[in-house]
C-alpha positions in Angstrom: -24.9 -1.1 96.2 -24.8 2.0 94.0 -23.5 1.4 90.5 -19.7 1.2 90.8 -17.3 2.6 88.2 -15.5 -0.8 87.8 -16.9 -4.3 87.8 -14.3 -6.9 88.7 -14.9 -10.3 87.1 -13.1 -13.2 88.9 -13.5 -16.4 86.8 -12.2 -19.3 88.8 -11.4 -23.0 88.1 -9.5 -25.1 90.6 -7.4 -22.1 91.9 -8.4 -22.4 95.6 -4.8 -22.1 96.6 -4.4 -18.8 94.9 -7.9 -17.3 95.5 -7.3 -15.6 98.9 -4.3 -13.6 97.5 -6.2 -12.8 94.3 -9.2 -11.5 96.2 -7.3 -9.6 98.9 -5.3 -7.8 96.2 -8.6 -6.6 94.8 -10.2 -5.7 98.0 -7.2 -3.7 99.2 -7.1 -1.5 96.2 -6.5 2.2 96.9 -9.3 3.0 94.4 -12.5 1.6 95.9 -15.2 2.3 93.5 -15.8 -1.3 92.3 -17.9 -4.4 92.7 -16.7 -8.0 92.6 -18.5 -10.8 90.6 -17.2 -14.2 91.5 -17.7 -17.2 89.2 -16.7 -20.8 89.6 -16.6 -23.2 86.6 -17.3 -26.5 88.5 -14.0 -26.6 90.4 -13.1 -29.9 92.0 -10.9 -28.5 94.7 -12.1 -26.5 97.7 -12.6 -23.3 95.7 -16.3 -23.1 96.7 -15.3 -23.1 100.4 -13.0 -20.2 99.8 -15.5 -18.2 97.7 -18.2 -18.6 100.3 -16.0 -16.8 102.9 -16.6 -13.7 100.8 -20.3 -14.0 100.2 -21.3 -11.3 102.7 -18.5 -8.9 101.8 -20.0 -5.5 100.8 -17.9 -5.4 97.6 -19.1 -8.8 96.4 -22.3 -8.2 94.4 -22.7 -11.7 92.8 -21.4 -15.3 93.3 -22.2 -17.6 90.4 -21.6 -21.3 90.2 -21.8 -23.3 87.0 -23.7 -26.6 87.0 -21.3 -27.9 84.3 -17.9 -26.8 83.1 -18.1 -24.4 80.2 -14.9 -25.6 78.6 -13.5 -22.0 78.1 -12.9 -19.1 80.4 -14.3 -16.7 77.8 -17.8 -18.0 78.4 -17.2 -17.1 82.1 -16.2 -13.6 81.0 -19.4 -13.2 79.1 -21.5 -14.5 82.0 -19.9 -12.2 84.5 -20.2 -9.1 82.3 -23.9 -9.8 81.9 -24.2 -9.1 85.7 -21.8 -6.1 85.7 -23.1 -2.8 86.9 -19.9 -0.8 86.2 -19.0 1.0 83.0 -15.5 -0.5 83.2 -14.6 -4.2 83.3 -11.6 -5.8 84.8 -11.1 -9.6 84.3 -9.0 -10.5 87.3 -7.8 -14.0 86.6 -8.1 -16.2 89.7 -4.4 -17.3 89.8 -3.0 -13.8 89.4 -2.7 -10.9 91.8 -1.8 -7.2 91.5 -0.4 -4.1 93.2 -2.9 -2.2 95.4 -2.5 0.8 93.1 -3.6 -1.0 90.0 -7.0 0.6 89.6 -5.8 3.9 90.9 -3.3 4.0 88.0 -5.5 2.6 85.2 -8.9 4.1 85.7 -8.1 7.9 85.3 -7.3 7.3 81.6 -10.9 6.6 80.9 -11.7 10.3 81.4 -11.0 10.3 77.6 -14.3 8.8 76.4 -12.5 7.3 73.3 -10.2 5.2 75.4 -11.4 1.6 75.2 -8.6 -0.2 77.1 -6.0 0.9 79.6 -3.3 -1.6 80.7 -0.2 -1.9 82.7 3.0 -4.0 82.4 3.0 -7.5 83.8 5.6 -9.4 85.8 5.5 -13.2 85.2 6.2 -15.4 88.2 6.4 -19.1 88.9 3.8 -20.6 91.1 6.0 -20.5 94.2 7.6 -17.1 93.7 7.0 -14.1 96.0 7.3 -10.5 95.0 8.8 -8.5 97.9 9.6 -5.2 96.3 6.8 -2.6 95.8 6.9 -1.4 92.1 7.7 2.2 91.6 5.0 4.4 89.9 6.6 6.3 87.1 3.5 8.0 85.7 4.7 7.2 82.2 2.2 6.1 79.6 1.5 6.1 75.9 -1.8 6.7 74.1 -2.4 5.2 70.7 -5.1 5.2 68.1 -6.6 1.7 67.9 -5.7 1.4 64.2 -2.1 2.2 64.9 -1.9 -0.2 67.8 -3.4 -3.0 65.8 -1.0 -2.4 62.9 2.2 -2.0 64.9 1.6 -4.3 67.9 -1.4 -6.7 67.7 -0.5 -8.2 64.3 2.8 -9.4 65.7 1.3 -11.0 68.8 -1.0 -10.3 71.7 0.5 -7.2 73.3 -2.0 -7.5 76.2 -0.7 -10.9 77.2 -2.7 -11.4 80.4 -6.3 -10.3 80.9 -5.6 -9.3 84.5 -3.3 -6.4 83.3 -6.1 -4.6 81.5 -9.4 -2.7 82.2 -11.8 -2.1 79.3 -14.9 -0.1 78.6 -18.1 -2.3 78.8 -19.8 -0.2 76.1 -17.3 -1.3 73.4 -17.3 -4.9 74.7 -21.1 -5.2 74.0 -20.5 -3.9 70.5 -18.2 -6.9 69.6 -19.1 -9.6 72.2 -20.3 -12.2 69.8 -17.7 -11.7 67.0 -15.9 -15.0 67.5 -14.0 -14.8 70.8 -16.4 -17.0 72.7 -15.6 -19.9 70.3 -11.9 -19.7 71.1 -10.0 -21.6 73.8 -6.8 -19.6 74.0 -6.7 -16.5 71.8 -10.2 -15.1 72.5 -8.8 -12.3 74.6 -6.4 -11.3 71.7 -9.4 -11.2 69.3 -11.5 -9.2 71.7 -8.8 -6.6 72.3 -8.3 -6.1 68.5 -12.1 -5.6 68.0 -12.5 -3.4 71.0 -9.7 -0.9 70.2 -10.6 -0.7 66.5 -11.5 3.0 65.7 -11.0 3.8 69.4 -7.9 4.6 71.6 -5.8 2.5 73.9 -3.4 3.5 76.8 -0.3 1.5 77.6 1.1 2.3 81.1 4.7 1.7 81.8 4.3 0.6 85.4 4.5 -3.1 86.3 1.5 -3.6 88.6 0.2 -7.0 87.6 1.6 -10.4 88.5 0.8 -13.3 86.3 1.6 -16.9 87.4 3.0 -19.4 85.0 2.4 -23.0 86.0 1.7 -26.4 84.4 -2.1 -26.1 85.0 -2.3 -22.9 82.9 -4.8 -23.2 80.1 -2.2 -21.7 77.8 0.2 -24.5 78.4 -2.3 -27.2 77.5 -3.8 -25.4 74.5 -0.3 -24.6 73.1 0.4 -28.3 72.8 -2.6 -28.6 70.5 -1.3 -25.8 68.3 -4.1 -23.5 69.3 -1.7 -20.7 70.1 -0.7 -20.7 66.5 -4.0 -21.7 64.8 -6.2 -19.3 66.7 -3.5 -16.7 66.5 -3.6 -16.8 62.7 -7.4 -16.3 62.9 -6.8 -13.1 64.9 -4.0 -12.0 62.4 -6.4 -12.4 59.5 -9.1 -10.3 61.2 -6.5 -7.7 62.4 -5.1 -7.3 58.9 -8.6 -6.6 57.6 -9.2 -4.0 60.2 -5.8 -2.4 59.3 -7.0 -2.2 55.7 -3.9 -4.3 54.8 -1.6 -1.4 55.7 1.2 -3.2 57.5 4.8 -4.4 57.1 4.3 -7.8 55.5 7.9 -8.9 55.8 8.1 -8.1 59.5 4.9 -9.9 60.2 5.9 -13.0 58.3 9.3 -13.2 59.9 7.9 -12.6 63.3 5.3 -15.4 62.9 8.0 -17.7 61.6 10.0 -17.1 64.8 6.7 -17.8 66.6 6.3 -21.1 64.8 9.9 -22.3 65.6 9.3 -21.4 69.3 5.9 -23.1 69.6 6.5 -26.2 67.5 8.8 -27.7 70.2 5.7 -28.0 72.4 3.3 -29.4 69.8 1.8 -32.8 70.5 2.1 -35.6 67.9 0.3 -34.8 64.6 -0.3 -31.1 65.5 2.5 -29.9 63.1 0.6 -31.2 60.1 -2.7 -29.5 61.3 -0.9 -26.2 61.7 0.5 -26.2 58.1 -2.8 -27.3 56.7 -4.6 -24.5 58.5 -1.9 -22.0 57.4 -2.2 -23.1 53.7 -6.0 -22.7 53.8 -6.1 -19.3 55.6 -2.8 -17.5 54.9 -1.4 -19.1 51.7 1.2 -16.3 51.1 2.6 -16.8 54.7 2.6 -20.5 54.1 4.8 -20.1 51.0 7.1 -17.8 52.9 7.4 -20.4 55.7 8.1 -23.3 53.2 10.7 -21.2 51.4 12.5 -20.1 54.6 12.4 -23.6 56.2 13.7 -25.2 53.0 16.4 -22.6 52.6 17.6 -23.2 56.2 17.8 -26.9 55.6 19.8 -26.5 52.5 22.3 -24.3 54.3 22.7 -26.9 57.0 23.3 -29.6 54.5 25.9 -27.5 52.6 27.6 -26.6 55.9 27.9 -30.2 56.9 
C-alpha cells in the first residue's frame, strides 16, 4: 500500500456490537486516500471475530491485539499512531460512526500547512438510536489561531468533545505526544488538542457529520463518577492558562467551572467531593476561594429565604 494521506486509528474494547457500522462508515467514505489500523485492548466479547473479517481488506494495513488491557484508550492511540503511514490522523472511536462525507469535508483544510486540527460538529445519540436524515453540507467553517482558540474555547471546556469528530496532523502530535496525555484516563484528548493547536491553526466546520454514542459503558461515565472529569480537567486548565500567557477572562472561567462543578458533583461517588476540593485547593487556590465564596453565599441566601 502506498503511503495514504490519512491513517484511521480504530481503538476497540468490547464494542463488537458497534464495530461493523463503525468500520463500514469508514470504508464507504467518499474520500478514499486512507489506511485503517485496528486495535483491540483485550476485549471479552466477540470483537476479535468481527475484526478478523476485515483482515484481508485492502484498506486495513495493521491489526493489533493487546496481550493485556492497557487501562486507557490513549495508550491505544499512541500505539496505533506508531504504525501510521499517513500525515493525518483520525481516531475513529469504535462505538461511533460518521457520514460518508466526513473525510471529504475535513481533509482539504490541511492544504494550509499551519492547520493542526480540523473538526466537524457532533450529534450525540443513545445506543439504540438511528439517524435517518442525511446531514446537509453547508460549507461553513471558521479558522482560528491556536492561541485564540485555547483562550476563548478550550479553557472553558473541551470544545472537541469526541475524538471521532477531528482529524489532526501527525507531525504536531509527535512534538507533544509524551506531555502528559498518556497518563490521563478521561481528559487526555483535551490536553492533547490544547498542546497540538498551540502556535498553530485550527478549523471548526459547521456541518454535523459525526455521530457519538452515549451509553452506560462509556469510559466517560465511569471516570466522571471518580471526579476525573473535573480533576483532570483542572490539570488541562492549568496548562492552557500557561499557554495563553494568562490572558483570559478569569471571571468567566471561574463561573463556567463552578457551573461545571454543580453539574458533575451529582454523579460523584462517595468521598470524591472531598478529593475534588483538595485537588482544587492545591492546584487552583484562587478558583478554590471563588468556589467557597459562591457556594457559601448561595447557602446563606437559601437560609434567609426560608
